[in-house]
Backbone as a ProteinNet text record, in pm:
[ID]
protein_1_A
[PRIMARY]
MKITWYGQASFGIEHENVLIVTDPYDPDKSGFKPFPKKADIIIKSSSSDDFHDNDHLVPKKDNSKVIDALVLAQTSKTTTSHGLIFKAIEAMENLDHDTHDPNQNAMYRFNINNIEIGHMGDMGNNFSEEQMKFFEGIDILLSHAGGFPVISLEELNRIVNTVKPKLVIPMHFRTLCFKPQKMYFINSFIESFGNHRIQFACTSSIEIKPSDLPDQTKAIVLDYL
[TERTIARY]
89.7	-5.6	100.5	65.9	122.7	48.7	78.2	20.2	76	32	78.2	5.7	69	6.1	-11.7	-104.3	-127.3	-130.7	-186.3	-193.2	-304	-336.9	-425.9	-478	-597	-661.4	-664.7	-589.7	-633.1	-503.7	-512.9	-446.3	-488.3	-371.2	-393.7	-352.7	-449	-419.6	-436.8	-295.2	-296.9	-309.9	-367.3	-333.3	-416.1	-315.9	-392.2	-459.2	-416	-471.6	-575.7	-636.9	-753.6	-676.4	-724.9	-674.2	-802.9	-771.5	-876.6	-796.9	-901.8	-845.3	-948	-884.6	-964.9	-991	-1096.8	-1104.8	-1025.4	-1066	-1023.7	-1022.8	-922.2	-883.7	-931.3	-941.9	-929.4	-804.6	-729.2	-567.5	-564.3	-650.3	-662.2	-671.6	-739	-777.1	-662.8	-586.3	-513.7	-348.1	-339.4	-209.6	-146.3	-194.6	-151.7	-170	-81.4	-104.8	-223	-278	-398.3	-369.9	-462.4	-459.7	-419.6	-300.2	-238.1	-302	-381.5	-432	-553.9	-652.2	-764.1	-794.2	-893.9	-948.5	-1036.1	-1037.4	-1141.5	-1270.2	-1206.1	-1284.4	-1265.9	-1343.1	-1312	-1399.4	-1365.8	-1445.6	-1420.6	-1511.7	-1506.4	-1597.6	-1514.4	-1625.1	-1723.3	-1717.6	-1803.1	-1865.6	-1969.6	-2011.2	-2018.5	-1947.6	-1972.3	-1851.2	-1740.7	-1642.5	-1511	-1456.7	-1384.9	-1260.6	-1207.4	-1076.8	-1102.1	-1218.9	-1267.8	-1348.4	-1422.5	-1546	-1536	-1414	-1407.8	-1384.3	-1456.4	-1452.9	-1471.1	-1525.6	-1544.6	-1386.9	-1308.1	-1175.1	-1079.4	-1127.5	-1036.8	-1075.3	-955.2	-992.5	-1055.2	-1156.8	-1207.3	-1212.5	-1249.1	-1264.9	-1422.6	-1444.1	-1599.2	-1671.5	-1615	-1694	-1645	-1580.6	-1555.3	-1640.3	-1650.1	-1734.3	-1692.4	-1806.1	-1789.6	-1887.3	-1793.7	-1865.8	-1871.2	-2016.4	-2013.8	-2011.3	-1940.4	-1892	-1993.1	-2025	-2155.3	-2266.3	-2337.5	-2432.4	-2442.9	-2340.1	-2302.8	-2340.6	-2276.6	-2288.8	-2425.7	-2494.5	-2653.7	-2736.2	-2687.4	-2778.9	-2748.4	-2667	-2642.2	-2501.8	-2430	-2289.9	-2211.3	-2220	-2118	-2157.1	-2073.2	-2118	-1978.8	-1984.2	-1870.9	-1860	-1758.1	-1687.4	-1582.8	-1575	-1435.6	-1373.1	-1470.8	-1441.9	-1415.7	-1398.4	-1375.6	-1477.4	-1473	-1582.6	-1544	-1634.2	-1603.2	-1721.2	-1674.4	-1761.2	-1738.1	-1833.8	-1853.7	-1904.4	-1857.8	-1952.4	-1952.5	-2062.7	-2043.8	-1947.8	-1927.5	-1851.3	-1901.5	-1823.1	-1868.7	-1732.7	-1734.7	-1632.9	-1588.2	-1516.6	-1479.5	-1622.4	-1668.1	-1772.8	-1764	-1656.8	-1569.3	-1550	-1568.7	-1500.2	-1512.9	-1416.6	-1416.2	-1463.9	-1493	-1498.4	-1668.2	-1694.7	-1835	-1912.3	-2062.1	-2091.6	-2047.2	-2035.5	-1969.1	-2052.7	-2001	-2047.2	-2059.5	-2116.6	-2127.9	-2048.2	-1992.9	-1920.2	-1888.3	-1815.6	-1814.8	-1636.3	-1614.7	-1511.3	-1505.2	-1388.7	-1435.3	-1320.4	-1342.8	-1233.9	-1242.7	-1152.8	-1182.3	-1049.1	-1071.5	-962.4	-884.4	-767.7	-686.9	-586.4	-572.8	-457.8	-420.4	-554.2	-542.3	-495.3	-500.6	-436.5	-581.4	-611.9	-724.6	-667.6	-755.6	-716.9	-824	-775.2	-900.4	-824.4	-971.9	-927.4	-1025	-966.1	-1047.5	-1145.9	-1146.1	-1216	-1187.2	-1302.1	-1278.2	-1285.8	-1294.2	-1321	-1258.5	-1315.2	-1257.2	-1278.3	-1354	-1378.4	-1355.3	-1331.5	-1280.3	-1382	-1323.6	-1397.8	-1493.4	-1588.1	-1687.3	-1654.9	-1711.6	-1694.5	-1711.3	-1828.9	-1860.9	-1782.1	-1735.9	-1600.3	-1485.7	-1460.2	-1328.5	-1363.9	-1464.9	-1476.9	-1481.9	-1513.9	-1550	-1398.5	-1250.6	-1141	-1078.6	-1139.5	-1064.2	-1020.4	-885.3	-842.2	-768.3	-768.1	-718.8	-555.5	-493.5	-360	-272.1	-355.7	-287.3	-394.5	-349	-424.4	-396.4	-465.5	-452.5	-513.8	-418	-449.5	-415.9	-535.2	-500.8	-381	-318.7	-192.8	-135.5	-250.8	-213.3	-293	-354.3	-460.9	-538.8	-613.8	-742.5	-736.2	-845.7	-958.7	-1019.3	-899.7	-948.1	-912.5	-891.4	-873.3	-714.8	-701.7	-593.7	-484.6	-375.3	-258.6	-276.9	-320.3	-371.5	-453.8	-561.7	-661.5	-629.4	-554.3	-467.7	-413	-304.5	-228	-322.8	-440.1	-556.8	-591.3	-609	-693.3	-595.1	-456.8	-370.2	-344.1	-353	-308.3	-417.7	-545.3	-642.4	-650.6	-662.3	-652.1	-541.4	-434.7	-288.2	-310.4	-286.7	-269.6	-142.6	-103.3	30.1	107	43.1	143.8	11.7	66.5	12.9	56.2	-7.7	38.9	-26.2	54.8	-1.8	-61.7	-181	-213.3	-315.1	-325.8	-420.7	-335.4	-228.2	-141.2	-94.7	-39.8	18.7	136.5	151	255	293.4	395.4	470	388	298.5	170.5	63.8	14.7	-72.2	-85.4	-139.2	-102.3	-189.9	-319.4	-397.3	-344.2	-396.8	-326.2	-295.5	-418.8	-380.7	-344.7	-311.1	-304.8	-140.2	-88.3	46.8	127.3	248.8	339.3	381	425.7	463.8	552.9	618.3	719.3	642	501.8	430.7	387	349.5	317.7	437.5	539.1	677.8	699.2	679.5	742	618	491.2	371.6	399.8	393.3	405	516.7	631.1	778	853.4	944.1	1041.1	1113.6	1137.4	1175.1	1074.7	961.6	823.1	826.4	930.3	871.5	975.2	933.7	1017.3	982.3	1097.8	1026.6	1064	958.5	971.6	1064.5	1081.9	1149.8	1096	954.4	900.3	762	662.7	527.9	468.1	513.9	482.4	582.7	482.5	555.7	493.7	543.6	509.3	517.5	381.1	378.3	300.1	344.4	270.6	254.6	152.9	114.8	270	347.3	473.5	577.2	549.6	611	556.7	429.4	385.5	431.3	473.2	569.2	478.8	535.7	473.7	420	465.7	439.6	429.7	314.7	291.6	395.2	428.6	496.1	448.4	514.5	416.6	533.3	511.3	580.1	534.2	596.7	608.7	592.3	512.5	505.3	533.6	614.6	587.8	457	410.3	289	330.7	277.6	286	361.4
-123.8	20.4	124.9	229	338.7	442.5	555.9	646.4	792.9	885	1008.4	1108.1	1196	1315.5	1448.4	1463.3	1589.6	1705.9	1727.6	1848	1872.9	1934.7	1963.1	1818	1773.9	1638.2	1552.4	1584.5	1506.3	1391.2	1284.7	1166	1073.5	1048	918.2	806.3	724.3	576.9	462.3	404.4	312.4	170.3	64.9	-73.6	-137.7	-253.3	-295.8	-233.6	-104.7	-49.2	20.6	41.7	113.8	240	367.3	467.2	517.3	544.5	657.1	765.2	905.6	1026.8	1053.1	1106.4	1156.5	1323	1377.2	1511.5	1593	1598.7	1695.1	1843	1923	2048.3	2134.9	2268	2339.1	2390.3	2333.7	2403.4	2532.3	2621.8	2766.2	2832.8	2772.5	2826.4	2780.3	2675.3	2606.6	2643.4	2658.7	2665.5	2534.2	2415.4	2256.5	2244.8	2154.4	2121	2062.7	2060.5	1960.9	1828	1773.8	1633.8	1541.1	1461.7	1398.1	1309.9	1231.7	1088.1	1089	1002.2	970.2	881.3	943.5	829.6	716.1	616.4	535.3	556.8	637	661.5	778.2	867.2	983.3	992.9	994.2	1001.1	1153.2	1203.9	1311.8	1331.8	1438.6	1432.9	1528.1	1619.8	1719.2	1739.2	1820.8	1881.1	2036.8	2092.9	2220.8	2313.8	2259	2287.9	2302.7	2435.4	2430.4	2355.5	2314.7	2231.8	2112	2041.9	1926.1	1839.1	1926	1891.3	1879.2	1889.4	1933.5	1790.3	1697.7	1579.2	1602	1721.6	1800.4	1815.1	1839	1897.9	1783.4	1627.8	1525.8	1446.9	1416.9	1349.1	1220.7	1173.5	1051.4	954.1	860	734.4	705	619.2	595.5	533.2	473.4	409.6	462.1	564.7	613.1	648.3	644.4	668.7	773.3	864.9	981.9	904.2	914	861.6	1011.6	1043.3	1149.6	1108.5	1086.5	1046.5	1098.4	1203.2	1271.9	1188.7	1184.3	1111.2	978.7	910.9	749.4	775.5	840	829	833.9	935.5	939.6	834.5	762.4	684.2	540.4	466.3	321	284.4	413	402.8	323.8	216.2	134.6	122.3	113.6	77.5	37.5	-15.6	-74.8	-22.8	-33.7	22.5	-46.8	-88.5	-167.7	-274.7	-327.6	-425.5	-383.2	-262.5	-195.5	-176.9	-166	-149.8	-26.5	71.8	216.9	241.4	307.5	317.4	441.7	525.4	675.8	715.2	788.2	833.2	980.2	1047.1	1184.8	1262.4	1387.7	1474.7	1646.3	1726.3	1859.6	1958.2	2039.1	2160.6	2208.8	2249.8	2323.8	2430.9	2393.8	2466.6	2609.9	2670.4	2808	2849.1	2768.2	2841.8	2995.3	3053.2	3216.3	3280.7	3217.8	3259.5	3218.1	3118	3070.1	3007.1	2975.1	2870	2736.5	2652.6	2516.3	2425.1	2363	2284.4	2120	2042.1	1916.9	1854.9	1720.1	1647.9	1517.8	1435.4	1305.7	1243.2	1168.2	1081.3	930.7	894.3	764	681.9	534.2	426.9	332	279.4	176.3	65.5	-35.4	-143.6	-180.2	-162	-206.8	-279.5	-392.2	-504.7	-524.5	-561.2	-609.3	-481.2	-359.3	-217.7	-158.7	-137.6	-61.9	99.2	176.8	315.1	400.1	498.7	582.6	729.5	818.6	931	1046.6	1157.5	1266.2	1374.8	1336	1463.2	1588.6	1665.4	1813.9	1824	1710.2	1708.8	1860.4	1919.6	2024.3	2020.8	1901.5	1924.8	1762.8	1741	1637.4	1502.8	1383.8	1274.6	1236.7	1215.6	1127.2	993.5	902.9	804.8	685.8	733.5	660.5	674.5	813.6	833.9	772.9	790.6	695.1	531.1	447	348.8	293.4	412	394.4	391.5	423	400.5	292.9	206.9	116.4	-2.9	-46.4	-129.5	-60.1	33.8	112.9	103	76.8	42.3	203.3	272.3	401.3	498.4	586.9	707.6	844.4	888.1	1006.1	1126.6	1166.8	1265.7	1445.5	1508.4	1634.6	1666.8	1757	1806	1935.1	2015.3	2185.9	2258.5	2190.1	2260.2	2324.8	2440.7	2503.8	2553.1	2527.1	2491.2	2328.2	2266.9	2096.1	2081.3	1949.9	1897.9	1970.4	1980.1	1999.8	1893.4	1949.7	1814.5	1756.8	1825.2	1743.8	1634.5	1664.7	1568.9	1471.2	1504.4	1407.5	1313.5	1352.9	1246	1134.5	1211.5	1134.6	1024	1069.9	943.5	877.6	917.4	802.8	719.3	743	686.2	592.8	617.9	512.7	423.5	481.8	357.9	324.8	368.7	295.9	255.9	328.2	331	260.3	184.2	137.6	262.2	334.9	444.1	571.1	699.2	801.9	902.7	947.8	1004	1163.3	1256.9	1404.4	1504.1	1542.1	1634.3	1765.4	1865	1966.7	2045.9	2066	2191.3	2262.8	2357.3	2512.8	2469.9	2507.4	2472.5	2594.9	2601.4	2724.8	2756.2	2685.4	2739.5	2726.7	2691.5	2700.2	2751.6	2885.4	2933.1	3005.4	2912.7	2967.2	3031.6	3133.9	3241.3	3146.9	3095.7	3001.7	2866.8	2830.1	2672.7	2666.8	2547.4	2540.9	2449.2	2480.2	2436.6	2263.6	2194.2	2069.2	2054.1	2151.9	2123.4	2135.2	2178	2180.9	2013.9	1961.1	1830	1730.7	1800.6	1698	1708.3	1828.8	1845.3	1793.3	1784.1	1736.1	1558	1515.3	1372.1	1313.2	1376.1	1323.4	1284.8	1350.9	1369.4	1219.2	1145.9	973.1	928.6	945.5	850.1	892.3	963.7	1038.7	992.5	972	940.7	1052.8	1098.7	1200.7	1124.8	1120.2	1038.3	1129.5	1252	1368.2	1349.5	1306.9	1282.1	1262.5	1281.5	1287.8	1161.2	1048.3	900.4	801.7	718.9	591.4	488.7	360.3	210.7	177.4	94.7	12.9	-120.6	-223.8	-345.2	-372.7	-468.9	-491.9	-549.9	-608.8	-648.3	-519	-409.8	-268.2	-201.1	-236.8	-165.7	-185.3	-63.1	-73.1	-152.6	-216.6	-280.8	-191.8	-83.3	39.6	165.7	246	374.5	456.8	484.9	588.4	693.3	800.2	861.3	899.6	937.1	903.1	1067	1163.9	1303.7	1313.6	1299.3	1359.4	1473.9	1480.5	1643.4	1637.2	1756.6	1751.6	1738.3	1706.8	1688.4	1798.2
-0.4	1.7	-9.5	-77.9	-87.7	-26.3	47	78	96	7.4	-29.4	26.3	97.3	162	86	50.9	-74	5	111	211.2	267.3	374.9	438.1	485.2	474.5	549.3	414.7	283.6	198.7	166.1	167.9	135.6	8.3	-61.7	-189.5	-156.8	-127.6	-43	-156.6	-224.2	-337.8	-282.8	-324.3	-331.8	-428.4	-531	-621.6	-716.3	-777.9	-878.7	-833.1	-685.8	-634.6	-591.7	-605.7	-558.2	-490.9	-354.6	-231.8	-233.2	-275.9	-209.9	-85.6	1	117.8	103.6	172	203.8	92.9	-34.8	-123.7	-89.9	-109.5	-80.3	-211.8	-229.8	-336.2	-343.3	-480.5	-483.4	-473.7	-547.9	-527.1	-435.2	-326.1	-208.8	-91.8	-103.9	-19.8	-60.9	-178.3	-218	-266.8	-209.9	-260.4	-380.2	-453.7	-581.1	-636.1	-764	-803.8	-772.8	-783.8	-754.3	-891.6	-880.2	-986.9	-1075.5	-1016.1	-1055.3	-1059.2	-1149.1	-1112.4	-1040.5	-929	-830.9	-847.8	-775.3	-785.1	-692.3	-556.5	-458.4	-404	-372.1	-335.5	-191	-73.1	82.8	100.1	153.2	214.5	324.2	412.1	560.1	570.7	478.7	454.3	334.6	341.5	212.3	202.4	316.6	309.8	362	333.7	377.1	255.5	207.5	96.7	111.4	257.7	231.5	247.7	263.6	279	177.5	92.7	34.3	-169.8	-201.7	-319.2	-397.2	-417.2	-498.5	-640.4	-683.6	-828.5	-863.5	-768.8	-848.5	-861.1	-834	-799.5	-970	-1044.3	-1164	-1137.2	-1225.5	-1216.7	-1318.7	-1283.9	-1404.1	-1399.6	-1505.2	-1531.9	-1429.3	-1338.9	-1227.4	-1091.2	-1097.1	-967.4	-873.1	-739.6	-661.4	-540.3	-524.5	-430.7	-289.5	-172.5	-42.8	21.1	88.1	152.5	292.1	401.6	524.4	608.1	583.9	683.4	638.7	507.4	461.9	536.1	510	538.2	714.7	775.4	937	993.5	900.7	932.9	872	793.2	724.4	755.6	675.3	690.2	779.7	816.8	859.2	790.9	722.4	626.2	520.4	387	266.3	190.5	86	17.4	-108.1	-168	-301.1	-336.9	-455.9	-479.7	-400.8	-329.1	-254.6	-118.6	-72.9	28.4	112.4	268.7	312.8	442	401.6	485.5	607.9	707	813.9	855.1	915.2	946.9	1055.4	1123.8	1262.3	1245.5	1298.4	1329	1371.8	1352.6	1411.9	1403.1	1458.5	1457.1	1464.5	1374	1379.5	1520.8	1570.7	1702.4	1705.7	1831	1882.7	1921	1907.8	1912.5	1792.9	1698.6	1560.3	1579.9	1510	1515.2	1381.6	1261.4	1168.2	1103.4	1159.5	1116.4	1201.1	1200.7	1287.6	1264.1	1362.6	1335.9	1226.4	1145	1062.3	1117.7	1064.4	1104.5	983.8	1063.4	937.4	989.8	955.9	982.3	1009.3	1055.4	1070.8	1015.5	959.3	881.8	893.5	857.5	868.6	748.4	728.7	610.9	609.1	574.5	564.6	421.2	446	324.2	341.5	280.9	273.7	448.5	517.1	642	732.3	690.7	752.5	804.8	887.1	938.6	946.2	858.5	871.6	896.6	988.7	1054.1	1006.2	974.1	946.9	1040.9	1067.9	1162.5	1115.4	960.8	914.6	922	983.8	1020.3	1189.5	1242.3	1393.8	1461.6	1575.3	1630	1791.1	1847.8	1994.9	2016.9	2165.1	2240.5	2178	2196.9	2148.5	2257.4	2212.7	2281.3	2334.9	2427.7	2430.1	2314.3	2247.7	2134.5	2001	2006.6	1905.2	1924.1	2039.6	2074.6	2064.1	2069.9	2063.5	1914.8	1849.9	1675.3	1631.4	1671.4	1645.4	1709.7	1793.6	1841.9	1738.7	1747	1625.6	1522	1531.8	1433.9	1390.1	1291.3	1277.3	1225.6	1137.2	1100.4	1098.1	1215	1232.8	1150.3	1076.5	992.6	1059.1	1167.5	1240.1	1249.3	1316.6	1294.3	1396.4	1373	1443.5	1444.1	1401.4	1412.6	1507.4	1607.2	1700.4	1665.9	1706.9	1672.8	1511.7	1454.1	1473	1496	1466.7	1497.8	1640.5	1701.8	1814.1	1851.4	1977.6	2040	2044.6	2073.3	2104.6	2188.7	2302.8	2456.8	2415.1	2338.4	2323.8	2217.1	2121.4	2041.6	2095.1	2227.9	2317	2392.4	2417.2	2478	2436.6	2305.6	2177.9	2150.4	2138.8	2104.3	2231.8	2323.1	2469	2469.1	2427.2	2462.5	2325.8	2216.7	2109.5	2063.9	2109.4	2054.8	1919.6	1820.6	1691.7	1665.9	1583.5	1552.9	1506	1395.5	1351.4	1324.8	1352.2	1341.5	1233.8	1166.5	1026.7	1033.7	1060.4	1090.7	967.4	985.4	895.3	968.8	852.8	898.4	992.1	961.3	1038	926.5	974.5	913.1	818.4	692.7	622.2	586.6	458.2	390.7	332.5	247.4	159.8	222.6	321	395.4	518.5	565.2	680.8	750.7	811.9	870.1	1001.7	1055.2	1141.9	1275.2	1319.6	1466.8	1435.4	1322	1339.1	1368.9	1407.6	1482.6	1338.1	1340	1221.3	1314.7	1215.4	1275.1	1418.8	1444.8	1533.6	1672.4	1686.5	1783.6	1823.1	1723.7	1724.1	1786.9	1725.6	1749.7	1894.2	1954.8	2115.1	2189.9	2128.3	2241.1	2216.6	2096.8	2106.5	2126.4	2129.4	2170.9	2041.1	2050.4	1939	1911.8	2015.1	2009.6	1940.2	1938.3	1873.1	1722.3	1684.6	1525.2	1461.9	1350.9	1202.9	1085.8	1011.1	895.6	798.7	712	572	453.2	460.1	381.9	236.4	237.2	86.4	152.1	13.9	59.1	45.1	10	-1.4	52.6	113.7	176.2	139.6	125.4	101.6	223.8	259.4	398.3	358.2	430.6	437.1	609.3	616	755.4	861.7	769.9	846.4	910.4	844.4	857.8	969	1020.1	1125.5	1276.5	1347.9	1474.3	1582.8	1665.5	1788.4	1879.7	1909.2	1969.3	1884.6	1934.6	1831.5	1834.5	1673.9	1625.3	1546.7	1521	1411.6	1284.9	1161.4	1075.5	986.1	966.7	930.9	789.1	700.9	530.8	471.3	385.1	357	261.4	233.8	119.9	-5.1	-97.3	-262.6	-320.1
[MASK]
+++++++++++++++++++++++++++++++++++++++++++++++++++++++++++++++++++++++++++++++++++++++++++++++++++++++++++++++++++++++++++++++++++++++++++++++++++++++++++++++++++++++++++++++++++++++++++++++++++++++++++++++++++++++++++++++++

C-alpha cells in the first residue's frame, strides 16, 4: 500500500490499482497542488467546507465513487466500494469556531490489505466515548496536528493513549503554502507527541505493509505533495 499526503486533510491511498482520495481541498484556496491521478474512490468528511469537500476537483474514472461520510454516518453507517468497506461516525467543527457557525462533518475508517485506517475528518472537539470506541483497532491514524480549529494536541495524545494506533500520520497543520493564523506548524506536534517517537519521511509518499507496522505507537511525518 502506498500513502501520499497531498496536503491539509487529503491523502491518496493506493493498493492493487485502487486509489482512494480523502477530503479533497481546493488547490486555488489552499496553495497545495492539483490532484495528480484519477481516483477510484473519493471520500469526504463534509459537504460544506472548501478544504474538505472538493470531490469535483479530483480526476475520476468512469466507475469512480464519491462517498459523503456525513451522509453515511447519518444513514447506513457502512458502505462498500471496489471491495472495500467504509464506516463513518458523526463529528462537528470546533464549537467555538471564530469565523463561522460550526458545521457538522464525519470521521471515517476503512481496511486496505489488512490495515485499518482511520481519518479524523474536520473534527474540532474532544472525542466522546462513542467516537473513541469507533477508532478502536485502528492501525494507522490520519490525525489532526495543528491545534485550533481542530482538536488540541492534548486531546490527540489522549486519543492515541486510549486507542493505541500503531502509526500516526499528522495532517491539517500549518505549512509554508497554507498558513491559517492560529494553526500550529509541525514542530508543536513533535514537541507534544515526543521526538523519540517520530520519524521523518522527507517525502510525500511511503510504501507500507502489515509487517512494517511498529509494535508500539510511532508517528511518521510526510511532506505535502
